[in-house]
N, C-alpha and C positions, 0 to 999 in steps of 0.2 A: 447764458442760455435763454435769452429772451426774457419777457416780462410775465409770461403766463405761469406764475407760481403763486401759491396761496398757502395759508396756514394748513398744517397737517391735520387731516381728519382723524377723529378718535379711532376709527376702525383700521386706519393705516399707520397709526403712531407706533414708534418704537422707543426703546430706552436710550435716550440721547446720551446720558452720562456713560452708559456701557459702551456705546460706539466711540465716544470721545476717549475713554480710557484705552480701548482696544487700539485706536489710531495712534495714540501718544506712545505706545510701545513700538511703533513702526516708523514714525516720522515726527519731525519737529513741528509743533503747532503753537500759535499765539495763545496766551493765557485766556481762560474762560471757556464756557460751553458755547457751542455754535448756535446761531439762530437757524431753525430748520423750516423749510418750506417745500411743498410738493409741487412738481410741475403737473399741469392739468391735462396736457396732451398725451396721446398714446392710449392704446387699448390692451397692452400686454404688460411688460415689466414696469415697475414703479420707479420713478426717478425723483430724487430729492436734492435740494440745494442746502449745503452746510456752510453757513456764512460765519467765518471767524473774522476778527478785526484785520482787514487788509488781505484776507486770504480766503478764497472760495473753493470748496470741494463739491463733487457730485457723488452721490451714493445711488447705486442701482441694486434693486432687489426684486424677487418674484412677487406677483400679486398675493395678497393675503389669502391664506387657505390653500395655496397651491400645493399639490402633493407630487405631481409628476415632475421630478427634477430634470428629466431629459428635455422637457418642453421649455424650461426656463433655467438653463445651465449657466449660472453666473461664472463658474470657473472657466468654461469654454469661451464665453464672451470676453472675459478678462485676458485669457491666453491669446486670443486672436489679436486684440489690440496691442498687447505687450509685444507680440512678435512683429506686428506691422510697423510699430512706431519708428524703428530705426530706418525703415526702407520706404515708408509712406508718410510724408510730413504732416498729413492732415489728421492723424489719430491723436486723441488726447493723451497726456502723460498719465500712465497708470500709477496708483499709489500703493494699494494693497488689496488682496482678496481674502475673504473670510469664509471658510467652510464649516465653521462652528455654529450650529443652530442656536446654541445657548445665548449668544450675544443679543440677537434681535428676533430670534424665532425662525430664521431662515438664512440661507447662504446670501452673501452680498459682496459687492466690491466697491472701491472708492477710487476716483480719478480726479485729476485737476480739472478745474473749469476752463473751457476755452472762451476767452472774452470775445464778444462780437455780437452780431445780430443774426437771429434765426428767423427766417421768413415765417409768417403766420399762414393761416388758412386762406385769408383773403387779401393780405397786403404783404409786400416785400419787407416792409419795416424800414426802408430807406428810400430817399427821394432820388429817383433816377429818370433820366430822359428815355424815350423809346430806344434811341441808339445805344445808350448805356445798358439798358435792359437786354437788348439783343447781345451785346458783348458779354454780359453776365451769363446768358444762355450758353454761349460757346465755352465760357470758362467752366461751367458745370459739366459739360460733356468732356472737356479736357481732363477734369478731375476724375471722372469715371474711367476714361481711357487710361489714365495714369495708374489707377488701381489695377486695372486688368493687365497692365504691363509688369506688375510686380512679380518677381521670381518667388514662388511659394517656398522653395528650399532656402532661399536667403532669409526669409521671414521665419523659418523654422516651422512652417505650416504644411509641409508636403504630405503629411498624414491626415490632413483635415477632411478631405473628401473620400469618395469611394472609387475614384478612377473613372475610366471610360464608361459610357452608357448613361451619362447624366441626363440627357434629354429624355430618354426612355423611362428612367426612374421617376423623373418629375411628372411626366404625363400619367404614368400609372399611379404614383403616390397621391397626387392631387385629385385624381378621379376617385380613388378609394376614400379620401378624406371627405369629398363632397357627398358621396353616397351615405357615409356614416352620419353626416351632419344634416342631411336633408330633413326639412319639415314640410307640412302639408301645403304651405302658402308660397312655395318656390318651385320653379320648373325642374324637370328631371335632368336637364343638361346632357341627356344621353346622346343626342345628335352631335353636340359640340365635342364631347369626349371621344366619340367614335371617329370624328373627323381629325382630331388631334392625333389619335393613335394611328390613323391611316396615313397621315401626312408628315409625321415627325422626321426631321433630318438627322443625320449623324452629328455628333458633337463637332463644332468647328475647332475648338481646342479647349484645354483645361487651364483655368487661372483662378485667382482669388476673386470672388464676386461678393458684392455687398448684400444683395437680395432685398433691399428696402431703400434704394437710392432715390431720395425725394428732396425737393426744395427745403422742406421743413426739417430735414436731417443734415443740413449743412450750416456752417457758421460763416458769416461774411465778416471780413476784417473791419474792426471799428474805425480805422482811419482811412480805409479804401474799400468800400462795399462791392467793388467790382472783382475783388479777390476772395477766394475761399480760404479760410484758415483752419477749418475743422470739418470732419465728417463724423456724425454721431450714429448711435443705435446699430450696433454690430451684432445684434442678437441672432440674425438669420444668415450671417456670412458663412461662406463655405468655399470649397473648390468646385467650380462648375463651368458652364458654358457662358462666355461673355455676351452672346446675343440673347440668351435667355434672361440674363440680368438686365440688358437694355429693354427687352420686351416687358419685363416686370415693372421696370421704372416708368415706362411710357403708359402703362395702364392707368397710372395716376395723373397723366399729363392731359388735363382738360384745357383745350385752347379756345380762343375767343369766338371762333365760328362754329363751335359744336352746338348741337341742339340744346334747348333750354333744360330738358330733363337730365341730360348728362352733366351739364354745368351745375345743376342743383346740388350734386353730390361732390363737387370739387373740394379737394382736401389741401390744395396748395395754390399759390397765386401764379399759376402757369399761364393764365390768360390775360395778364396785364399787358398794356400796349408795348409793342416792340419785342415781346418774348418769342422765341423760336417756335415753329410748329413741329408736330411729330415728324412730318416728312423731312423737314430741314434737319432735325436732330439725327435721324437715321442716316441721311446723306452725309452729314458732317462726321458722325461717328465712323462711318465706313472709310472715309478719307483719313481720319485721324488714326484708326487702328489697322487699316489695311485689310479688314475683313469684308467679305461680300455677303449681302443678305438678299439674294434674288427672291427667296421665298419668305419675304418679310411677313406675309399674312399669317404664317404659322406662329411666329414669335409674338405678333400682335394679339392673336386670339388666345394663345397660351397665357400671356400677361393678364388679359381681361378675365379669363377663366380663373386663374390663380387668385386674383383680387376678389372675385365672387366667392371663392371657397373660403378665403380669410374672413370676409364679411359674414358668410353663413355660419362659420364655426363660432364666431362671436355671438351672432344672433341665436344659435342653438343653445348656448349657455344661458342667455336671457330667457328664451322660450321655456326652458326646463328649470327656470328659477335657480340656476347655479350662480347667477350674478343679479344684482338688483339695480345696476347702473341704468338710469333711464335713457342715456345716450344710445343704448343698443336696441331700444324698442322697435325702431323702424328699419333696422339693417336688412330686413328681408326685401325691402323695396329696391335698393340698388342691385341685389342679386337678380331680381327679375329684369331690371333694365340692362344689366351686363349680358344676360343671356340673349336678349334681342340684338344687342350690338355685335356679339360674337357671330350670330347667325347671319347678320347682314354682311359682315366681312367675308364669311365663308362663301356666301352666294356670289360675291364680287371677285373672289380669288380665281 
């Protein structure tokens, strides 16, 4: 899972012998306790590497002090991946789920580690020519389209969502979340929310969507980095509209010719030489999936607005001293930037 792992902080530590004992009752493990490191990326659930001799596992748990189980439902995340594994080859192998808080103080689950390279914020982590990078871009969209083609019933996930009306629920839900998380130093977004409400299309169809599909959530094959071998972080997955999933994914897709302010907040190496542009991705996805996105401006604005709400919710926690992580101190800045970008797209629509 990449190299961005470090020793576990005291505030995030858990009882390693207790986890080891719990795991040994459910699977065969090499002798001895694992070495534990925490992955540093991510702003939600916590991810740890459990290194046994010749065997690596990944443990996922909610943030320390989390009370709202519905916001960090480990059982749901585990169930989604366990259901998808037989029908979607990129899901890690699940090992076990624990809903007994007495083991580490919270619910958690454990899965096998997918070996390979996870692109970082600024670099792919592998040496590719521009032509190879372009090929990788197409492979990424193929992977997303393959997920959207999964039969939810075959995965045992037909009850995962709430049925038709996904687009409307998303517009209403994210608007409510933003209003509740607003602080004095960010815009109201009222014009953006009103435009989304007035221009929302009907669902194009209902399928399994990832809801956080990014370069740094895929694993590239160790022997052939042009191939994806894993898709990670299924915390937000549900049944929903595939074009909404694509719009949410492209909100993170900062490309080489974007303005300097937008590129400043880039979270993935989507601007490396040869990588596809957002326009090329939308065009290719339409051909690959057979879906038409004539009103793409709606999905693009929604994706950017959703990203702004996520950033603002994180900043709200920092602003109100519910977290002390200094990484979140300036999250209000991209919230302002994203509002201007939304309004520009709306004017051009």
